[in-house]
C-alpha positions as CSV (number, residue, x, y, z in Angstrom):
1,X,165.1,88.0,-42.9
2,X,167.5,88.6,-45.6
3,X,165.9,87.7,-49.2
4,X,169.1,87.7,-50.7
5,X,172.4,86.2,-49.5
6,X,175.9,84.7,-50.1
7,X,176.9,81.0,-49.5
8,X,178.1,78.1,-51.6
9,X,178.4,77.7,-55.3
10,X,180.3,75.7,-57.5
11,X,182.4,76.0,-60.8
12,X,184.2,73.6,-62.9
13,X,188.0,73.1,-61.9
14,X,189.3,73.3,-65.3
15,X,188.2,73.5,-69.0
16,X,185.3,75.7,-68.6
17,X,185.1,76.5,-72.3
18,X,182.3,74.0,-72.7
19,X,180.6,74.3,-69.7
20,X,178.1,77.2,-70.3
21,X,175.1,76.7,-72.5
22,X,172.0,79.1,-72.9
23,X,168.9,78.6,-70.9
24,X,166.8,75.7,-71.5
25,X,163.6,77.9,-72.4
26,X,165.3,79.4,-75.6
27,X,164.9,78.1,-79.3
28,X,161.9,76.0,-78.6
29,X,161.1,76.0,-82.1
30,X,164.3,75.3,-83.2
31,X,165.5,71.7,-82.0
32,X,168.7,72.0,-84.4
33,X,170.1,74.7,-82.4
34,X,170.1,72.2,-79.4
35,X,171.6,69.4,-81.7
36,X,174.3,71.5,-82.8
37,X,175.2,72.3,-79.1
38,X,175.1,68.9,-78.5
39,X,177.7,68.1,-81.4
40,X,179.7,71.0,-80.1
41,X,179.8,70.1,-76.5
42,X,180.7,66.3,-77.3
43,X,182.2,64.5,-74.3
44,X,183.3,67.5,-72.4
45,X,182.1,68.4,-69.2
46,X,179.0,70.9,-70.0
47,X,175.9,72.4,-68.1
48,X,174.1,70.9,-71.2
49,X,173.9,67.4,-69.3
50,X,172.3,68.9,-66.4
51,X,169.2,70.3,-68.3
52,X,166.5,69.3,-70.6
53,X,166.1,72.0,-73.4
54,X,162.3,72.7,-73.8
55,X,162.5,71.9,-77.6
56,X,162.7,68.3,-76.2
57,X,160.3,68.4,-73.2
58,X,158.3,65.4,-74.5
59,X,161.2,63.0,-74.1
60,X,162.3,64.6,-70.7
61,X,161.5,61.2,-68.8
62,X,163.8,59.3,-70.9
63,X,166.8,62.2,-70.1
64,X,166.3,62.1,-66.3
65,X,168.6,58.9,-65.3
66,X,171.5,60.5,-67.5
67,X,170.9,63.8,-65.8
68,X,171.0,62.4,-62.0
69,X,174.2,60.2,-62.9
70,X,175.9,62.9,-64.6
71,X,175.1,65.7,-61.8
72,X,176.6,63.2,-59.2
73,X,179.6,62.8,-61.2
74,X,180.1,66.3,-61.9
75,X,179.8,67.3,-58.2
76,X,182.6,64.5,-57.3
77,X,184.9,64.8,-60.2
78,X,184.3,67.9,-62.1
79,X,183.2,70.7,-59.7
80,X,185.0,72.9,-57.1
81,X,183.2,74.5,-54.2
82,X,183.7,78.1,-53.6
83,X,181.9,80.5,-50.7
84,X,180.4,84.0,-51.5
85,X,179.3,85.4,-54.6
86,X,180.3,86.1,-58.2
87,X,180.1,89.4,-60.0
88,X,179.3,88.6,-63.6
89,X,179.8,90.9,-66.5
90,X,178.4,89.8,-69.8
91,X,179.7,91.9,-73.0
92,X,178.6,91.8,-76.4
93,X,177.1,93.5,-79.4
94,X,174.5,95.4,-77.0
95,X,177.2,96.7,-74.7
96,X,177.9,95.2,-71.1
97,X,175.6,94.3,-68.3
98,X,176.8,93.4,-65.2
99,X,175.1,91.1,-62.3
100,X,175.7,89.3,-58.7
101,X,175.2,85.6,-58.6
102,X,173.9,84.9,-55.1
103,X,171.2,82.9,-53.2
104,X,167.5,83.9,-53.1
105,X,165.8,82.6,-49.9
106,X,162.7,80.8,-51.2
107,X,161.0,81.6,-48.1
108,X,160.8,84.8,-49.3
109,X,159.3,84.0,-52.8
110,X,155.9,83.5,-53.4
111,X,154.7,83.6,-57.2
112,X,151.1,84.0,-56.0
113,X,151.5,86.6,-53.5
114,X,151.5,90.5,-53.9
115,X,153.3,90.9,-50.3
116,X,156.1,88.6,-50.8
117,X,159.6,90.0,-51.0
118,X,160.5,88.3,-54.0
119,X,157.8,88.3,-56.5
120,X,157.0,87.2,-59.9
121,X,156.3,89.8,-62.8
122,X,154.0,87.9,-64.8
123,X,151.2,85.2,-64.1
124,X,152.9,81.8,-63.6
125,X,151.5,78.8,-65.2
126,X,151.2,76.1,-62.9
127,X,151.3,73.5,-65.4
128,X,154.6,74.6,-66.5
129,X,156.1,73.8,-63.1
130,X,156.1,69.8,-63.2
131,X,158.6,69.2,-66.0
132,X,160.9,71.5,-64.6
133,X,160.6,70.3,-60.9
134,X,161.2,66.5,-62.6
135,X,164.5,67.9,-63.9
136,X,165.4,69.5,-60.5
137,X,164.4,66.4,-58.5
138,X,166.6,64.3,-60.7
139,X,169.8,66.1,-60.1
140,X,171.8,66.9,-57.1
141,X,172.9,70.3,-58.4
142,X,171.0,73.6,-58.7
143,X,171.9,75.0,-62.0
144,X,170.3,78.2,-62.8
145,X,169.3,80.6,-65.7
146,X,167.0,82.8,-63.5
147,X,167.6,86.6,-63.3
148,X,166.1,88.9,-60.8
149,X,166.0,92.5,-60.6
150,X,166.4,95.3,-57.9
151,X,165.3,98.7,-58.3
152,X,168.7,100.8,-57.1
153,X,168.5,104.1,-58.2
154,X,171.6,105.2,-56.2
155,X,173.7,102.0,-57.8
156,X,175.0,101.0,-54.4
157,X,174.9,97.2,-54.8
158,X,176.3,96.0,-58.2
159,X,178.0,98.9,-59.7
160,X,180.7,99.7,-57.1
161,X,182.1,96.1,-57.2
162,X,182.7,96.5,-60.9
163,X,186.5,95.4,-61.9
164,X,187.2,94.3,-58.4
165,X,187.5,90.7,-56.8
166,X,189.5,87.8,-58.2
167,X,189.2,86.5,-61.5
168,X,187.2,83.1,-61.6
169,X,186.4,83.1,-65.3
170,X,187.0,84.9,-68.6
171,X,185.5,83.0,-71.7
172,X,183.8,83.4,-74.8
173,X,180.2,82.1,-75.0
174,X,178.9,80.2,-77.9
175,X,176.8,82.8,-78.9
176,X,179.7,85.1,-79.3
177,X,179.6,87.3,-76.1
178,X,182.3,87.4,-73.6
179,X,181.6,86.2,-69.8
180,X,183.6,87.3,-66.9
181,X,183.0,86.3,-63.4
182,X,185.0,87.6,-60.2
183,X,184.5,86.4,-56.7
184,X,182.7,88.8,-54.4
185,X,185.3,89.2,-51.3
186,X,183.6,92.2,-49.8
187,X,180.5,90.3,-48.8
188,X,179.8,92.3,-45.9
189,X,179.5,96.0,-47.5
190,X,177.3,94.3,-50.3
191,X,175.1,92.4,-47.9
192,X,174.5,95.6,-46.0
193,X,173.6,97.6,-49.2
194,X,170.9,94.9,-50.2
195,X,169.7,94.9,-46.6
196,X,169.2,98.9,-46.8
197,X,167.5,98.4,-50.3
198,X,165.1,95.6,-48.8
199,X,164.2,97.8,-45.8
200,X,163.4,100.7,-47.9
201,X,161.3,98.5,-50.0
202,X,159.3,97.3,-47.1
203,X,158.9,100.8,-46.0
204,X,157.3,101.7,-49.7
205,X,155.3,98.7,-49.7
206,X,157.1,97.9,-53.0
207,X,158.8,94.6,-54.0
208,X,162.3,94.2,-53.1
209,X,163.1,91.6,-55.8
210,X,161.3,90.9,-59.2
211,X,161.8,87.6,-61.0
212,X,162.8,89.0,-64.7
213,X,163.7,85.9,-66.2
214,X,163.3,82.2,-65.4
215,X,160.3,82.6,-62.9
216,X,159.0,79.1,-63.8
217,X,162.2,77.5,-62.8
218,X,162.2,79.4,-59.6
219,X,158.7,78.1,-58.9
220,X,160.1,74.6,-59.5
221,X,162.6,75.4,-56.9
222,X,160.2,76.7,-54.6
223,X,158.1,73.4,-55.0
224,X,160.9,71.2,-54.5
225,X,161.8,73.0,-51.4
226,X,158.4,72.7,-50.1
227,X,158.2,69.0,-50.8
228,X,161.4,68.6,-49.0
229,X,160.3,70.6,-46.0
230,X,156.8,68.8,-45.6
231,X,158.6,65.2,-45.9
232,X,161.1,66.2,-43.4
233,X,164.0,65.6,-45.9
234,X,167.3,67.0,-44.9
235,X,167.8,68.4,-47.9
236,X,165.3,71.0,-47.4
237,X,168.2,73.2,-45.4
238,X,170.0,73.8,-48.7
239,X,167.1,73.6,-51.1
240,X,165.7,76.6,-49.3
241,X,167.9,78.7,-51.2
242,X,168.1,79.1,-55.1
243,X,171.2,80.3,-57.2
244,X,170.0,83.5,-59.3
245,X,171.7,86.5,-61.0
246,X,170.8,89.7,-59.5
247,X,170.8,92.8,-62.1
248,X,169.9,96.6,-61.4
249,X,166.9,97.6,-63.5
250,X,168.1,101.1,-63.8
251,X,171.6,99.8,-65.4
252,X,171.9,100.7,-68.9
253,X,172.6,97.3,-69.8
254,X,169.2,95.9,-68.8
255,X,167.2,95.8,-71.9
256,X,163.6,95.1,-72.0
257,X,162.3,93.6,-75.3
258,X,159.0,92.6,-76.3
259,X,158.0,88.7,-76.5
260,X,156.2,88.1,-79.8
261,X,153.6,85.4,-80.6
262,X,153.0,82.7,-83.2
263,X,149.7,81.2,-83.4
264,X,149.4,78.0,-85.6
265,X,146.7,76.6,-87.8
266,X,143.9,79.4,-86.7
267,X,144.3,82.0,-89.6
268,X,140.6,83.1,-88.7
269,X,142.2,84.7,-85.3
270,X,143.6,87.8,-87.4
271,X,140.0,89.2,-87.8
272,X,139.8,89.2,-84.0
273,X,143.1,90.8,-83.5
274,X,142.3,93.4,-86.1
275,X,139.2,94.4,-84.2
276,X,141.1,95.3,-81.0
277,X,141.4,99.3,-81.5
278,X,143.3,101.6,-79.4
279,X,145.8,104.3,-80.2
280,X,148.9,102.1,-80.0
281,X,149.6,99.0,-82.4
282,X,150.7,95.5,-83.1
283,X,151.9,93.8,-86.3
284,X,150.5,90.8,-87.7
285,X,152.8,88.7,-89.9
286,X,151.6,86.1,-92.5
287,X,154.2,84.8,-95.0
288,X,156.4,87.7,-96.3
289,X,153.2,90.0,-95.4
290,X,153.3,92.6,-92.5
291,X,150.1,94.4,-91.3
292,X,149.9,96.9,-88.8
293,X,146.7,97.0,-86.7
294,X,145.4,99.2,-83.7
295,X,145.7,97.9,-80.5
296,X,145.8,99.6,-76.8
297,X,148.5,102.1,-76.3
298,X,149.5,100.8,-73.0
299,X,151.8,97.9,-73.6
300,X,150.6,95.9,-70.9
301,X,147.0,96.3,-71.8
302,X,148.2,95.3,-75.3
303,X,149.5,92.1,-73.8
304,X,146.5,91.3,-71.9
305,X,144.2,91.9,-74.6
306,X,146.1,89.6,-77.3
307,X,146.8,87.0,-74.7
308,X,143.0,87.0,-73.8
309,X,142.0,86.0,-77.3
310,X,145.0,83.4,-77.8
311,X,143.8,81.7,-74.5
312,X,139.9,81.9,-75.4
313,X,140.8,80.4,-78.8
314,X,142.6,77.3,-77.5
315,X,145.1,77.9,-80.3
316,X,148.6,76.3,-80.4
317,X,151.0,79.2,-79.4
318,X,154.8,79.6,-79.4
319,X,156.2,82.6,-77.6
320,X,159.6,84.1,-79.6
321,X,162.3,86.5,-78.9
322,X,163.3,88.6,-81.8
323,X,161.4,90.2,-84.8
324,X,163.7,88.3,-87.0
325,X,162.7,84.8,-85.8
326,X,159.0,85.5,-86.1
327,X,159.7,86.7,-89.9
328,X,161.7,83.4,-90.4
329,X,159.2,81.3,-88.9
330,X,156.1,82.6,-90.7
331,X,158.0,82.6,-93.9
332,X,158.9,79.0,-93.6
333,X,155.3,77.8,-92.5
334,X,151.9,78.7,-94.2
335,X,149.9,78.0,-90.8
336,X,151.7,80.6,-88.9
337,X,150.3,83.7,-87.8
338,X,152.8,86.1,-86.0
339,X,152.1,88.7,-83.6
340,X,154.7,91.5,-83.3
341,X,154.1,93.1,-79.7
342,X,155.2,96.2,-78.5
343,X,158.0,97.1,-76.0
344,X,157.5,97.6,-72.2
345,X,158.7,100.6,-70.7
346,X,161.2,99.0,-67.8
347,X,161.2,102.2,-65.7
348,X,157.7,101.5,-64.7
349,X,158.2,97.9,-63.7
350,X,158.3,97.8,-59.7
351,X,155.4,100.4,-59.6
352,X,153.4,98.6,-61.8
353,X,153.7,95.3,-60.1
354,X,153.2,97.2,-56.7
355,X,150.0,98.4,-57.7
356,X,148.6,95.5,-60.2
357,X,150.3,92.3,-58.7
358,X,151.9,90.8,-62.2
359,X,152.1,91.7,-65.6
360,X,150.1,89.6,-68.3
361,X,152.1,86.5,-69.4
362,X,155.0,86.7,-71.4
363,X,155.1,90.8,-71.5
364,X,158.8,91.3,-71.7
365,X,162.2,89.6,-72.5
366,X,165.3,90.7,-71.0
367,X,167.2,90.9,-74.3
368,X,166.7,88.5,-77.3
369,X,167.0,84.9,-77.2
370,X,171.2,84.8,-77.6
371,X,171.2,87.5,-74.6
372,X,169.7,85.1,-72.0
373,X,171.5,83.8,-69.0
374,X,173.9,81.0,-69.9
375,X,174.2,78.2,-67.0
376,X,177.5,78.5,-65.2
377,X,177.6,78.7,-61.5
378,X,175.8,75.8,-59.9
379,X,175.2,74.6,-56.5
380,X,174.9,71.2,-54.6
381,X,171.7,70.3,-53.0
382,X,173.2,68.1,-50.0
383,X,171.4,69.2,-46.9
384,X,173.9,71.6,-45.4
385,X,172.4,74.8,-44.4
386,X,173.8,78.2,-45.4
């Protein structure tokens, strides 16, 4: 069974400029970002109309009818279907990174299993699945911000494709980066390279694919597929597959950054965090003041220790990408305590997951908020099998 394959996907027929928007789980503490996106997009066809930004998750129920109607309209009037995959190249201030957009077989994915071919990198919070599932159920389109990782030291899958294939789009994203997409025409050789990596991973008892970003969205896709399968819904045939972007963890363009924490309304937690101890460190931010405190030297252990204290306290917490964003929020809110976390070494990711199952929750980010995958390719969930 191949965990990754090529198949159907869709792109706008024309005027793609307003179509891509950043992942829905970004800028949750800045609803004004999404309000500005709404103004920027206006009445133009945009993936913004197919998602519910998590900054507005409390009003998700009110948005479902519009998402459903818009997805049907776009599928009939706006989108064109292709078959194959897409080589995407994202270029910006951090350099370039490449990935392939293809289909992940959800029969091979289990966020609770240590033996599945496609695995989560961190603990999955099941309470976060229902809102995402509700959005997915409301749409006839699979529009994805999921980024998966393969460990390909020989660079046999993605890198040989660079610069090849028919150009599908070349646009500037709202965040300033450029995004290029090329149709993967040599599907057989890419599939063969993926199959070899999958076989090698199985022989070494290591995961083949890790979900680097968007695990809860992929978990929602899995939940929808299982629901369709149980009820005998014909849409299970196409819902079995989810669009993902696959990147090579060995690529210089794949960067791991820490995910920071902000706690609200519980200043007493600072004392508990200051008593962690260890040969590493974290930094506490209150107002304009930054205090470095000791923590376990192994980043995964530091994340586990800090998260344990937060979970036990029941504190309201935000997970933030970017040092500047932490300092901005803490400078504006007197009830905020920021925690700047250490970076995780990406080179040991696959071995760590093979040995320990998953990382502590929210242990790394693939770039800062503006570096996240933008919604671009989508796919019709209509009952056709791949």
